[in-house]
N, C-alpha and C positions, 0 to 999 in steps of 0.2 A: 705361777701359781698366783691370783688376784684374790681379795679378799670376799669371803660369799661364793664364790663361783670358779668357773674354771675358762678360760680364753683360750677358742682353737688357732692353730694357727691357718698362715694362709693356706697351705695346702688343703689341712683337715676341710676351711671352708670348699675348696674348690670341688672335695669330692662329694661333699654334701650335696653341691650346686649340681654335680653330674647327676648322682643318686635320683634326683628330682625330677631332673629333664627327662631322664630314660622312664621312669614310672608315669611322667605325663606321655610321653610318646607311646609306650605301651597302652595305655589307657584310651587314646584316641584310636590307636590302630586296633584296638578289639573291638571298639563300638563301631568304626568303620566297616570292620569286620561284619559283624552286625548286620550294618546296612546294607552292604553289600551281598549279603546273602538274601536277606528278605525281600531285597527290593528289585535287584537286577535279576530278574529270573532270565532274562533272554542269554545271557553270558556264561551265567555259573553253573556248577557241576554238582549236583544232591547228594547227600548220604543217605540212601533210603535205610532208615531205623524201621519200617514197619515188617511186623512178623513173617509176614506171608512175602515180603518185597513187593508189593502191590505197584511200586513207584520205579522198577526197574525194569529195564528192557531186556530181552532175552537175548541170547549171543545170536540166532538167527538175523531176529530184527537188526543188530549192529550189522552182522554181516550185508545185510541187502543195504543197510544205510550206508556202510562203509565203501561200497562196490557202484555206488550212483556216479554215471558220468553224466547226469542232465540235472537240470533242475526241475523240483516237484513243488508246487501250489497247492496247499492245504487252508481250506477255507469252512469256517464252522458258521452257520447261522442259527441260533439257539436264543428262542424267546422263553426267558425267565420266567415265566407264569408257574405259580406251583400249583399242584392239581388239590382240587378241597378235600377235606378231610383225610390231609398227607400229614401226620405229625411226625415223622421223620422225615420230611422233606428228600425223600429217595429221586424224583424226578428232578429237580434243582441240582441237588448232591453228584448226580450222573454228568450232567453237563459240565459240572467243576471237575471232576475227576478225567473228562475228554480231553477240555482245554489245558489241564494240568499235565497231562501223559503227554500233548502234542509237544509240550515245550523239551521234552527229552527227545524228544524225535529232532526238532529244530537243534537242538545243540551238539546232539551224536552225528548229525547230518554234514557238519562242517558248513553251513551255509547252503548246501543243497534243497532243503528243503523250507520253504517260506510258508509260515503261519500267518491266517489272518482269522480273527475273531471279530464275527459282525453281529451285533446287536441290534436288531432291526427297529427298535423306539430310539435308537440315535443315530443309528447309519442307515439312513431313510432312503438315499441317493446309491450309495453301495449296495445295498442290499437288492434294491429295485433290478439294479444292471448285473447282479450276478442269478438273480432269479431268470431275467431274459436269454441268457449266456447259458447257462445250464439247463433252461427249462426247467425249473426246480415248481412244484405245485404248493409245498409247506415251509413250515420252520421247522428247526430240529434237524438238521441234517450238517453233514462234512461230505464236501467236495474234495476230493484227491484228483487234481490233473497233471499231465502234463504233455504241452504242445496241444494237438485235437484228440488226446486221448484220455478219457474220464468214466471217474467212478463216483457214484452219487449214495453215500451211505446214509441209512436214516438209523438216528438214535434208539430207538426200539424195537428196529427189524434188525438191523447189524451190530449195533456198539456195546447194546445191553439187553439184558433177559430180565421180564420184570413180573412179576404177579400182581395183576390192577386192584387185586382185592375183591368184596364184596360189595354188594348196596350200603352194605349197613358196616361204615369202616370202625366202629364199635368192638365189631365183632374179629372182623380180617380187616386192618390196612394195607392201601399199598405197601407192599416191597420188593426191593432188591433180589434177585435171584442170582446174578453173575455177570461182569463187565467180559465183554469178548471184543474190545477197543484195541487191544493189539493187532488179535488176530484178523481184525477187518480193515485196520489201518495197514499194517504191513503187507497184508493180500494186496489193499487197493493199489499202492505206491510199486509191490512188484510186476502187476500187471500192466499199467499204465507207462510205464519207463521200458515196455518190451518192446522192438519195433512192431511187432504184429499185431492186428487186433484181431479177435474171435469174428469169422464171417458167418452171419445167419442169411440163409437165402429163403426166399418167398415164391412159391413157384407160380409162374403165372399162364396165361392163354385160357382160362376157363371162366372169365369173369368174377376173379377173387375179390378180396378184400383189398385194395391199393395202399399201400404203407407210405404212396408218397401223397394222399389226399388230405386235407384238413378240412373238408366237410364235415357233418355229421355222421354221415355215414362210411367215412374214410377211415386210414389206419394210422395216417401220422402219427397220433400220439404212442401209437404201439410200436412203430420203430422208434420215437423218442424215448422212452424206457428203457428199450433194449440197449438205445447208444449212452444212457445213463449207467450201464455194465460195460462200457469200453467195446461193445460188439460194433460191427457193420454191418446194416440192414441191404440186401442185395437183391433184385431182382431175379429171377430163373426159369429162362423158357426150355423145357425138356425135350421142345421138337428140336431148335435150335442147336443147344449145346449136346444132346444124344446122351447125357449122362450128369450126375448129381457130381459136380465139382470135388476134388481131394480133400481140399481145404473148408469143405464145409464142415462149421461146429455142430451147426442143426439145420433142420430146413423144416419152415412154414407151411402146411397148406390151409390155405383160409378161406372156407364158403366157397366152393365152383360151384357154380351155378348149374341146374337142370339141364338148361340148354346147350351148354358145350358139349365137350366131346372130349373123352381123353383115348389118345390115340394109342395102338397094342406098345410103340418103342417107348412112350412116356411112362407107362405102367410096366413094361421090362427096366427101364430106367430104373424109376423108385425102390422096384424089389430087388434092383441089381444094390441097391445104395443099403437097403437095411438089413440085407445078408452079410455085407461088409461091416456092421455094427453100426449104422445110422442111429443118427437122434431124429426123430421126428414130434413134431406139434399138430394136430389135426383139430380145426374148429370146421364144422361141414352142417348143414341145414337139415334138420330131422326128415325135412321133405324135397331137399333138393336131389344133386346129382349122388346117383347110386351106382355109377361103374366100377367105384373102387369096393364096393361091397364083399364080393367074391374073391377080387383077383390080390386085393391086398388086406384089408381089413381081418377078414374072418382067417385069412393064414396066419395072420400075425397073434390072433386069438381073442376078438373083440367081434362082438356081435351088435348092431346099432337096430334100437326101435324106434320103425320107421312111423312114430307119431308124434303128437304134441302133448308135452307134461301138463297138465292142467291140476290146481288144487283149489282147496277152497278157505276163504280168509275170513278173519273173525270180521263179522258185519255184512260179509258178502254171500248172497246167493249161489250156491252150486250151480253151475253151469251159465254163472254168466260173464264166462269168457276172461276170468283171472289165469293169464299163462305168464305171467311176472313174479318171480320169486326173489327174498331177498335170503341169503346164508346169513349165521353168525354165530361165532365160536361159542363163547360161557354161557350165551344166552340160550342155544339149542347147541347144546355138544355131538349129539347124534347126526349132527347135520354136516361136520366135517370128518373127513376120515381122518386117520393117523399118519401121517408123512410127513418125508423134509417138507414137502411143499406146504404142506397145510400148517406146520410147527407155527409160525409166528401171527398168522390168522387167527387161529383158536388161544394163543397167549393174549392177542390183541383186543379180541372177541370183532376182530373186522368183519364188515360184511361184504358181499361177492353178490353181485345185481347177476341174474341170466334172464332171459326173458328169450319167448320162441326156443324154446329147447325138447332135444327129445333124451332117451335115455339109452345107457351104454351096459353090457354085461357082458360077462367073460362066454368066449363061445366053447359049446360045449366039444370035449374031445381034445383039448387044449391043456397043456399045465404051465403056459404060461402066467408070474405071478403079478397078478391083479390086484389093484387099489383101488377101493372108491376113494375119490378126495371130495367129491361136492353130492349130498344126499337131499333128495326132495324132501315134502314131509311126508308121514304115512298115508294123509288120506290125499294125495295125488292120485291119479288117474291117468292113462295113456287113451288121448281121445283120438279116435282113427281116423285118417283123412279120407275124403269124398271122393277125392282121384289123387294120381302122383303130385299134382299142384296146388289143391283144395283143400285146406284144412277142415275137420268134422263141423260138429253142431256144438261143439263145447260143453255137452252134455254127458254125463257119465251113464252108458248104458251097462247095467250091472251084467246082462248076457254073455257080453264080447268084449266089454271093456274094466279089467280087474285094477281094482283099488291095492294102492301099496306104496311104500318108500320106492325112488328110482334112482341110479347111479347118473347124474347129471356131468363127471368129470371122472377121468379114471389115469392113473397111471399103469403102465405094462412095462414088464420087462420077458421077452417072448425068451423062448427056448427052442431045441433042434437047430435047423437052418437057419434060424434069427436071432441066435443067441448073441448077445451082446449090444442088441438095438436096445433102444428107450422110447418107449411112444408115451406122450400125453396128448387124449382125446376126449374132446370137450362136442357133443353134438347139440353145437348150436354157434352162431356167429355175432350173433346182437353185442354180444359181452366184449367182443374186443374190438368194437368201433371207437372213433373218437366220442362219440355222444355219450356210448355207457363210460369209457374208462373216467372221464370228464365229472359224474356224475358221482362213482364210484371206484375211490380209492383202491379198496380192496380188490377192483379187477384188475389195478396195474399192477399190487402186489403179486398177485395170483401168477399172472403172467412171468413177472421176472422168477420169479421162484422156481417156476415151471420151465425155464428156458435155461437156469441155473444148475438145475438137477441133470437135464439133459445132458447139457455140455460137461457137467461131473465138475462142475467146481464147487457143487454144496456153496456154501457159503464164504470160501475162498479159497486161495489157490497154495496156502503155505498153511500147515496146521500148527498154531500154539495154543497152550492153555489157556483157560479162562482165566480170569483175576478175581480175586477175591477182597474185598476192601473192606477194612473194617477203622472207622475215623471217630475221633473224639472233637467235634467243632467247636471249638469257644465262638459263639456272637457276638460280634460288636456292634453295639450301639450305633443306630446312625448318629453321624456327626464327630464320632470320638476318632476316627484316623488321623485328623490332624493334630490332635492331643497327643494322641500315641507317639506319632512321628516327631512333634516335638519334645519330647522328655527323652525320647533316644537316641536323635541327633542333635541336638542343640543344649538342653539341660541336664543331660548325664554329663556327656564330656565339658561342659563349662564348667558342671560340679565338680569333677576330677580333675580338674585346672585349679581350679578355688582352692581346693584342700592343699593340695598339692603344692601351692602359694603360702597356704598357712603354715603349713611343716616346713618349708624352706625358712620363712621368718623367724619362724619361732626357735629354730634349730639354730640361724645365725647368731642370733641374741646370746 
């Protein structure tokens, strides 16, 4: 004991030194763990503390990822431009949620899922290459691919469900209804990693729309649209094959011409396919070939109105030859029928463009489930043709040409000998051509959803519940990220070290 104080021995001072060193190491370790958890998101696992477990993957998803035996590439192409009058930023936040959840896929797939997030404003060349490689036409899509197989998912069509609000955002701004991200992504991964692809056959031999033609009146974009859903489109000659192949997921009949003839064996083969639960999409010119009316269409429960549907547009005189129609969802809610095929078209106020269309209705005496998918305006009328190949005068004759809304596309589920079959019928052909699909994205969306419904996938192959996400987001001012990093990664550890040194020196004395 010395005068005025206590002097520690060598052992006591060594103990203090060890204590200080341990505290410094712990402080640095805690800081490092914090940096690791927040910064290196490609390698860490997170603890999901959200009430709805919005960032946790379903056990079925983990099973799919755990059984992967090949690599899957996932590419997001998001243009982060917010909607106007969107105070909650639901559009941009939905992109954040998709990219964030994809990190969980990447981690839990143990290297089998490669995720690439492209920003069109920065990754110009890579974005262009992806557009060309996968035949994309717009941003805000996610591509899931494995080898030659691929699925293209739209942000607002497959990944999330929105209410786009009203024209007066103060009254009703846009809002998110639900996320379907896990449902869509998991099903896409499951689909593209299977060895087989769905085969869609197009009937040939009657001058139908050619899915190999890139001309305006060809159907190459139709085939590309179905390819985006991992389907292979193949021609089918019923004369040569004698039957519809067993691997047909669906069959397309696209505009047989008036000058061509269906042989009896072709009709028999098509009828036999439908009797065993076949899936058929029909697009026919109302003034075109009529050979299947009584042998195929009517037995199924369909009756085709063999004339052109005309209507009056604002500012256009009746009888001026207007046969081109635009159908949109929320702006004209009665123009789309309520069905799985039209759901997202209604929600997104999507436009379907149709020209030179007839009408279709349920045939009397049949109990088939008939759903009108697309309807003409109430002032439409059926213009009777002058002959089997000539249009009428495009003017309404009230004595013989009735006015009223017509069904321009229908979904049918027959009964009786055709039970189990599904049919989508559109009494027009031009809507499916390259020219029209290029002009109206709603036409491609209608086509893809119609074929999905026929094939039976709906929106996905694996059914998972939607995600409900409630978040509180702290907006970091621009330029503050560097300051936050310096404080957490540099100043905080150095401060802990300095404090420990001060304590050690004070206690050493």
